[in-house]
C-alpha positions in Angstrom: -6.7 8.1 -40.5 -8.0 9.8 -37.3 -11.5 9.6 -36.1 -13.2 12.9 -35.8 -15.0 11.8 -32.7 -11.6 12.0 -30.8 -9.0 14.9 -30.1 -6.1 12.5 -30.2 -5.6 8.7 -30.5 -3.2 6.4 -28.7 -2.9 2.6 -28.6 -3.0 2.6 -24.7 -4.7 5.3 -22.4 -3.7 4.6 -18.8 -5.7 6.7 -16.2 -3.4 7.3 -13.3 0.5 7.6 -13.0 0.4 6.1 -9.6 2.0 2.9 -8.1 0.5 0.8 -11.0 0.3 3.3 -13.8 3.7 4.3 -13.8 5.0 0.7 -14.0 2.5 0.1 -17.0 3.6 3.5 -18.6 7.4 2.1 -18.7 6.4 -1.6 -19.6 4.0 -0.9 -22.3 6.2 1.8 -23.9 9.3 0.0 -23.7 9.8 -1.7 -27.3 8.6 1.7 -29.0 5.9 0.0 -31.0 2.9 1.5 -28.8 1.7 5.1 -28.5 1.1 5.3 -24.7 -1.0 8.1 -22.9 -0.9 8.5 -19.0 -3.4 10.6 -17.7 -2.7 12.3 -13.9 -4.8 14.7 -12.1 -1.9 15.7 -9.9 1.4 17.4 -11.0 5.1 17.0 -10.4 6.9 15.5 -7.7 9.8 17.8 -7.6 9.1 19.0 -3.8 11.8 18.0 -1.3 9.2 16.9 1.0 8.5 13.9 -1.4 12.2 13.1 -2.4 13.6 13.3 1.1 12.6 9.9 3.0 12.5 11.5 6.4 10.0 14.2 5.6 7.2 11.7 4.3 4.5 12.8 6.7 4.5 16.3 5.1 3.1 15.5 1.7 0.4 13.4 3.5 -1.3 16.3 4.7 -0.7 18.7 1.5 -3.6 19.3 -0.8 -1.2 19.8 -3.4 -0.2 16.2 -3.2 -3.1 14.3 -1.5 -6.7 13.9 -2.6 -8.0 14.8 0.7 -10.5 11.9 1.1 -12.2 10.9 4.3 -14.2 8.0 5.5 -17.9 8.4 6.6 -18.2 8.2 10.3 -17.0 4.8 11.4 -19.3 3.1 14.1 -16.3 0.9 15.1 -14.2 4.0 15.7 -16.5 5.9 18.0 -17.9 7.7 14.9 -14.6 9.1 13.9 -14.0 10.3 10.2 -10.4 9.1 9.2 -8.2 10.9 6.4 -7.5 8.5 3.6 -4.5 9.8 2.0 -4.2 9.0 -1.6 -1.2 10.4 -3.8 -2.4 13.4 -6.2 1.0 13.5 -8.0 3.0 11.5 -10.4 4.2 8.4 -8.6 0.8 8.4 -6.9 0.8 7.2 -3.4 4.1 5.7 -3.9 5.1 9.5 -3.8 3.8 10.1 -0.5 3.4 6.8 1.4 5.9 5.8 4.3 8.2 3.8 1.7 7.8 0.4 3.5 8.4 -2.4 1.1 6.5 -5.4 2.2 5.7 -8.2 -0.4 3.4 -10.2 2.1 3.5 -13.7 2.9 3.0 -16.9 0.7 -0.1 -17.4 2.1 -1.7 -14.2 1.0 -1.3 -15.4 -2.7 -2.7 -18.8 -2.0 -5.6 -17.1 -0.4 -5.9 -15.2 -3.9 -6.1 -18.5 -5.9 -8.7 -19.7 -3.4 -10.8 -16.5 -4.2 -10.7 -17.4 -7.9 -7.3 -15.5 -8.9 -6.1 -18.6 -10.8 -2.4 -17.8 -12.0 -1.6 -15.7 -8.9 0.0 -18.2 -6.5 3.1 -17.4 -4.7 5.1 -19.2 -7.2 3.7 -17.3 -9.9 4.0 -13.8 -8.6 7.5 -14.3 -7.1 9.4 -13.7 -10.6 7.5 -10.4 -10.9 8.4 -9.2 -7.6 12.0 -10.0 -8.4 11.8 -8.5 -11.9 10.8 -5.1 -10.2 13.5 -5.1 -7.5 16.9 -3.6 -7.1 17.7 -5.0 -3.8 20.7 -3.5 -2.2 21.6 -6.9 -0.5 21.9 -8.5 -3.7 19.7 -11.0 -5.5 19.2 -14.8 -4.6 16.3 -17.1 -5.2 13.9 -14.9 -3.5 15.2 -11.3 -4.3 15.9 -9.4 -7.4 18.7 -7.1 -8.2 19.1 -4.7 -11.4 15.3 -3.9 -11.4 13.7 -0.3 -11.6 12.9 -0.3 -7.8 15.4 0.4 -5.3 15.2 -1.3 -1.9 17.4 -1.0 1.1 17.4 -0.8 5.0 17.9 3.0 5.3 20.6 3.7 7.9 21.3 0.0 8.7 19.8 0.1 12.1 22.5 2.2 13.5 20.4 3.3 16.4 20.7 0.3 18.9 16.8 0.2 19.6 16.3 -1.4 16.2 18.4 -4.3 17.2 16.9 -4.6 20.5 13.4 -4.8 19.1 14.5 -7.8 17.1 16.4 -9.1 19.9 13.2 -8.8 22.1 11.1 -10.7 19.4 13.5 -13.7 19.6 13.5 -13.7 23.4 9.8 -13.7 23.2 10.0 -17.1 21.4 9.2 -15.8 17.9 12.6 -16.4 16.1 14.5 -14.0 13.9 14.1 -14.0 10.1 17.1 -13.1 7.8 14.7 -11.8 5.2 10.8 -11.3 5.9 10.5 -10.7 1.8 12.2 -13.9 1.4 11.9 -17.4 2.7 10.5 -16.4 5.9 8.0 -13.8 6.9 7.2 -14.9 10.3 9.7 -13.5 13.2 11.6 -10.2 13.5 14.0 -9.0 11.0 15.5 -5.7 9.8 13.1 -3.8 7.5 13.2 -2.8 3.6 12.3 0.6 2.2 12.0 1.9 -1.2 14.9 4.2 -1.0 17.9 4.6 -3.3 21.1 6.4 -2.6 19.1 8.2 0.1 16.4 9.3 -2.1 12.6 8.2 -2.1 12.3 5.5 -5.2 8.7 6.1 -6.0 7.5 4.5 -9.2 7.7 7.9 -10.8 11.5 8.0 -10.1 11.9 4.0 -11.0 9.5 3.6 -13.8 7.9 6.9 -15.2 10.6 9.5 -15.5 13.0 7.4 -17.3 10.5 6.0 -19.6 9.3 9.5 -20.4 12.3 10.0 -22.6 10.7 7.9 -25.3 8.9 9.6 -28.0 6.1 7.0 -27.8 5.2 7.8 -24.2 3.0 11.0 -23.5 2.1 12.1 -20.1 -0.8 14.9 -19.4 -1.0 16.3 -15.7 -3.6 18.1 -14.0 -6.1 16.1 -16.2 -9.1 14.7 -14.5 -10.7 11.9 -16.2 -14.4 12.1 -16.2 -15.5 8.9 -17.9 -14.7 5.9 -20.1 -16.0 6.2 -23.7 -18.1 3.1 -24.8 -19.3 1.7 -28.0 -21.8 -0.8 -27.0 -19.9 -2.8 -24.3 -16.3 -2.0 -25.6 -14.2 0.7 -24.3 -12.9 3.1 -27.0 -11.2 5.6 -25.2 -11.6 8.3 -22.3 -12.8 11.8 -21.7 -10.9 14.2 -19.5 -10.9 17.9 -18.2 -7.7 19.7 -18.5 -8.0 23.3 -17.3 -11.3 24.8 -18.8 -11.2 22.1 -21.8 -12.6 18.9 -22.4 -10.6 16.3 -24.3 -11.6 13.1 -25.9 -8.9 10.7 -26.7 -9.1 7.3 -28.5 -7.5 3.9 -27.1 -7.0 1.8 -30.3 -6.1 -1.2 -28.2 -7.1 -0.8 -24.5 -8.0 1.7 -21.6 -6.4 0.8 -18.5 -7.7 2.3 -15.0 -4.9 2.6 -12.4 -6.7 5.2 -10.5 -6.6 3.6 -6.8 -9.0 1.7 -4.7 -11.3 4.8 -4.5 -11.2 6.2 -7.8 -11.0 3.2 -10.0 -14.5 1.9 -9.2 -15.7 5.5 -8.9 -14.6 5.9 -12.6 -16.2 2.7 -13.6 -19.4 3.7 -12.0 -19.6 7.3 -13.6 -18.8 5.5 -17.0 -22.2 3.2 -16.4 -20.3 0.2 -15.2 -21.3 -1.1 -11.8 -24.5 -1.7 -9.4 -27.2 -0.8 -11.8 -29.5 0.5 -9.2 -26.9 2.6 -7.5 -26.1 4.2 -10.8 -29.6 5.1 -11.6 -29.8 6.8 -8.1 -27.4 9.4 -9.7 -28.9 9.6 -13.0 -26.4 7.4 -14.7 -27.6 5.1 -17.3 -26.3 1.6 -16.6 -24.2 0.1 -19.7 -23.2 -2.9 -17.7 -24.7 -4.2 -14.4 -21.7 -5.3 -12.3 -22.6 -5.3 -8.7 -19.2 -6.0 -7.2 -17.8 -2.4 -8.4 -16.9 -0.5 -5.1 -17.7 -3.8 -2.9 -15.2 -5.6 -0.9 -13.1 -2.5 0.6 -10.6 -3.5 2.9 -7.7 -1.7 4.8 -5.4 -2.2 7.8 -5.8 -0.3 11.0 -2.8 0.4 13.3 -2.4 1.4 16.8 1.0 2.7 18.4 2.3 1.2 21.5 4.6 3.8 22.8 7.2 3.4 25.9 9.3 6.1 27.4 13.2 5.9 26.9 15.7 6.0 29.6 18.5 6.9 27.2 18.6 10.0 25.2 19.0 8.3 22.0 15.5 8.6 20.2 14.6 10.3 17.2 12.4 12.8 19.6 15.8 14.6 20.4 16.0 15.6 16.8 12.3 17.0 16.6 13.4 20.7 17.6 14.1 23.2 14.8 17.6 23.1 15.0 17.9 19.4 14.8 15.6 19.3 11.9 17.7 21.8 10.2 20.9 19.8 10.7 19.1 16.6 9.3 17.8 18.6 6.3 21.3 20.2 5.7 23.0 17.0 5.6 20.5 15.4 3.3 20.6 18.2 0.9 24.4 17.9 0.7 25.0 14.3 1.1 21.8 12.4 0.7 22.6 10.8 3.9 22.1 10.4 7.8 18.5 10.7 9.3 17.1 12.6 6.3 17.7 9.3 4.2 15.5 6.9 6.0 11.6 6.5 6.8 13.1 5.4 10.4 11.1 2.2 10.2 14.2 0.0 10.2 13.2 -3.2 12.0 9.7 -5.0 12.0 8.1 -8.2 13.0 5.4 -10.8 11.9 3.7 -12.9 14.3 0.5 -15.2 14.6 -2.0 -13.6 17.1 -3.0 -17.2 18.2 -2.4 -21.0 17.7 -4.0 -22.4 14.5 -2.9 -19.8 12.3 -0.6 -21.3 9.4 0.7 -17.7 8.7 1.3 -14.4 10.6 -1.7 -12.1 11.0 0.1 -9.3 13.2 2.6 -6.8 11.8 4.8 -4.7 13.7 6.9 -1.6 12.5 9.4 -0.3 14.7 10.1 3.3 15.2 13.1 4.7 17.5 11.0 7.7 18.5 7.5 8.3 19.8 5.5 10.5 17.5 2.4 10.0 15.1 2.7 8.6 11.9 1.6 11.8 10.2 4.0 13.8 12.5 1.1 15.4 14.0 2.2 14.9 17.5 5.1 13.8 19.7 5.6 12.5 23.2 7.6 14.5 25.7 11.0 13.5 26.3 12.3 10.5 24.7 10.5 7.4 23.6 10.2 4.7 21.2 7.2 2.8 19.8 5.9 0.0 17.6 3.0 0.1 15.1 0.7 -2.8 15.7 -1.6 -3.9 12.9 -4.1 -7.0 12.8 -3.5 -7.5 9.1 -6.2 -9.9 8.0 -9.4 -8.1 8.7 -12.8 -9.8 8.1 -14.7 -6.6 8.0 -15.6 -5.2 4.6 -16.8 -1.9 3.4 -17.6 -0.2 0.3 -16.9 2.7 -2.3 -20.2 4.5 -3.4 -21.0 7.5 -5.6 -22.0 10.8 -3.8 -23.1 12.4 -7.2 -22.7 12.0 -10.9 -20.2 14.9 -10.9 -16.6 13.5 -11.4 -15.2 16.3 -9.2 -17.4 15.0 -6.1 -15.6 12.7 -3.7 -16.7 9.2 -3.4 -18.4 7.8 -0.2 -16.0 5.8 1.7 -17.3 3.1 4.4 -15.0 0.6 5.6 -16.9 -0.8 8.6 -13.7 -1.1 10.6 -13.8 -3.7 13.5 -17.3 -4.7 12.6 -16.3 -8.3 13.1 -15.6 -9.7 16.5 -12.6 -11.7 15.2 -11.1 -8.3 14.3 -11.5 -7.1 17.7 -10.0 -10.0 19.3 -7.0 -9.7 17.2 -6.1 -6.4 18.5 -6.8 -7.5 22.1 -4.2 -10.3 21.6 -1.8 -8.0 19.7 -1.5 -5.5 22.6 -1.0 -8.1 25.3 1.6 -9.8 23.2 3.3 -6.5 22.4 3.7 -5.8 26.1 5.0 -9.0 26.6 7.8 -8.3 23.6 8.6 -5.0 25.5 9.1 -6.8 28.7 11.9 -8.9 27.4 15.6 -8.5 28.5 16.8 -6.7 25.2 14.8 -3.7 26.2 15.9 -3.6 30.2 18.6 -0.7 29.1 15.8 1.6 27.6 12.5 0.7 28.9 10.6 3.6 30.7 7.2 3.5 31.5 4.4 2.8 29.1 3.3 6.0 27.5 0.3 4.7 25.2 -2.1 3.1 25.8 -0.9 3.0 29.7 -1.4 0.9 32.6 -5.1 1.7 33.0 -5.6 -0.1 29.7 -5.9 -3.9 30.6 -9.2 -5.8 30.2 -11.0 -6.5 27.0 -13.4 -3.5 27.3 -10.6 -1.0 28.2 -8.6 -2.4 25.1 -11.5 -2.0 22.7 -12.3 1.6 23.9 -8.5 2.5 23.4 -8.5 0.9 19.9 -11.7 2.5 18.9 -10.5 5.8 20.1 -6.8 5.9 18.8 -6.7 3.4 15.9 -5.7 5.2 12.4 -5.6 3.8 8.8 -2.4 2.3 7.8 -3.3 3.5 4.3 -3.7 0.2 2.6 -7.2 0.3 0.9 -7.8 -2.2 -1.6 -10.3 -4.8 -3.1 -12.9 -2.7 -4.7 -12.5 -4.2 -7.9 -11.7 -7.7 -7.2 -10.2 -10.3 -9.3 -12.2 -13.6 -10.0 -14.8 -15.5 -11.7 -18.1 -15.4 -9.5 -20.7 -12.9 -9.5 -19.3 -10.2 -7.5 -15.8 -10.2 -9.2 -15.0 -7.2 -11.3 -12.2 -8.4 -13.5 -10.8 -11.8 -14.5 -7.3 -13.1 -13.7 -5.8 -10.9 -16.5 -7.6 -7.8 -14.9 -10.0 -7.4 -17.8 -13.3 -5.9 -16.6 -16.1 -8.6 -16.9 -18.4 -8.0 -19.8 -16.5 -5.1 -21.2 -14.0 -5.6 -23.8 -10.8 -3.5 -24.0 -10.9 -2.2 -20.7 -8.8 -3.3 -17.6 -8.3 -2.1 -13.9 -4.9 -2.5 -12.8 -3.9 -1.5 -9.1 -4.6 -2.4 -5.5 -8.4 -2.5 -6.1 -8.2 -5.9 -8.0 -6.7 -7.8 -4.7 -9.2 -10.2 -3.6 -8.0 -9.9 -0.2 -5.4 -7.6 1.6 -2.0 -8.9 2.0 -0.1 -9.4 5.3 1.6 -6.1 5.1 1.8 -2.9 3.2 0.4 -3.1 -0.1 2.8 -1.0 -2.3 5.0 -3.7 -3.4 2.2 -6.2 -4.4 0.6 -3.4 -6.2 3.8 -3.0 -8.2 3.8 -6.7 -8.8 0.4 -6.7 -10.1 1.3 -4.0 -12.6 4.6 -5.9 -13.8 2.7 -9.4 -14.2 -0.4 -7.7 -16.0 1.8 -5.8 -18.4 2.8 -9.0 -19.9 -0.9 -10.2 -20.3 -1.2 -6.8 -22.1 1.5 -7.3 -24.4 0.6 -11.0 -25.1 3.5 -12.5 -23.6 4.0 -15.8 -21.9 4.0 -15.3 -17.9 7.5 -15.7 -16.4 8.2 -19.2 -15.3 6.9 -20.0 -11.8 9.5 -20.1 -9.0 8.8 -23.2 -6.9 10.6 -22.5 -3.7 10.1 -23.6 -0.2 8.6 -21.1 2.2 8.7 -21.0 6.1 5.7 -22.4 8.3 6.0 -23.1 11.9 6.4 -26.7 12.7 3.5 -26.6 15.1 1.6 -24.0 14.1 -1.9 -25.7 14.9 -0.7 -26.3 18.5 1.4 -23.3 19.5 1.3 -19.6 18.6 5.0 -19.0 18.8 8.2 -21.4 18.4 9.6 -21.4 22.0 9.0 -20.4 25.5 9.9 -16.6 26.2 12.9 -15.8 28.2 10.8 -13.8 30.7 
């Protein structure tokens, strides 16, 4: 019998068809016993700019696909406001991101456990990484095959610069890893991307669209969820706007918020769940005072260290209209060539100093010198590495700017407010220059384009970082998992103090992982789906992981060759 207070009823209502929501839509509807509704504010993902891997910078800047959010002026970045691209399309940010597939290191998940996330150790999450994955290299103890998410290396490092970067890292004393997503993250390695058969493998392509063939899964697009509907302290449904109509839907079992590290806390606060004083400032009656909602915001910054190249073999030679047309034509006809890769085909993970057990610096190497979002390119030929200090201490917040659900939230990251974060970039730049100085780059190395020879001492490095650093698009932590007073969800992602309501996305991460966060976000959804369905967790995979033998005394394994 239907409830007259609701327009429709489902077992589960999922807010957001993004990286986590698409996974949950598939897993919760798989056995056909549950009616599942997915609400997505964006629309279809049928643009070739989304599906062609090389074109990923284009949807990052299109209002059709991006929420268009910006930070407040950041003091640590000379008052700049950074664009924070988030996917407004099925697949969410997995449909507009750079497709980098990085699980993080084992130490990241041990850190989660230390912050109260019992049950999320490396051994306990590894089976869910494997379940999600269809690795082109085949499965082993650490990698999965046959899962929904296609993972490969793009064009298999055909450009010799990718191999030069790995060799330079080894020559600098860091060692080479066979698989940075396997036994050993530390070192230099070929890089994985979420691409299958030359096409972006977003969670929309991998999970959602195949699942939509089931009669029990329903998707509503262009639907802005305005609040969670509550009875006392129990979630009973949601309200959303679609065109000019307001719709109320019942969730017989649970409401699941998978709306991003920005919009998930925003929706909780609009629904009366969050810091009571802040809610009252905006005329919202608090239902449950939960002070951690919107706090603990974290992100990765990155800078680009660029070199000119003495050989005409870089991507810069293809940036002219004719070159781009050739790339596009080959991809349209054969789904191959430079159109079938994100161009980040080798990477590295190192420790910035002795005394760190796991890496804290990440490198993505690009055989070209061009801005991440495609907005600018160096003249002539060049190559670059994206350098990120991946374990920041600085924390920010997400707050409401209005009780109007259509209003953008206030985003403050407080980038580089902690001295330790600044020091990591100082160390990182100097170590990067040392890597580029290794013999492997002798046949290719021209002058340093960025930051340039004028940037040497700490003050000069700090100024360059503050002036040029950009987000790596890895926001997380705003609905933190744990059991203390500032935690928002428990270890099964249930909102503290509220029945039948979960948050499942990157916002539940206690601390940001050492790398891109799309793979961990997918893993979180895979694991929490079992909790939702009352299934026993997959058996832990107790496997060895690499740590440098003398990590307490040495920053790297061996002495550089040069």
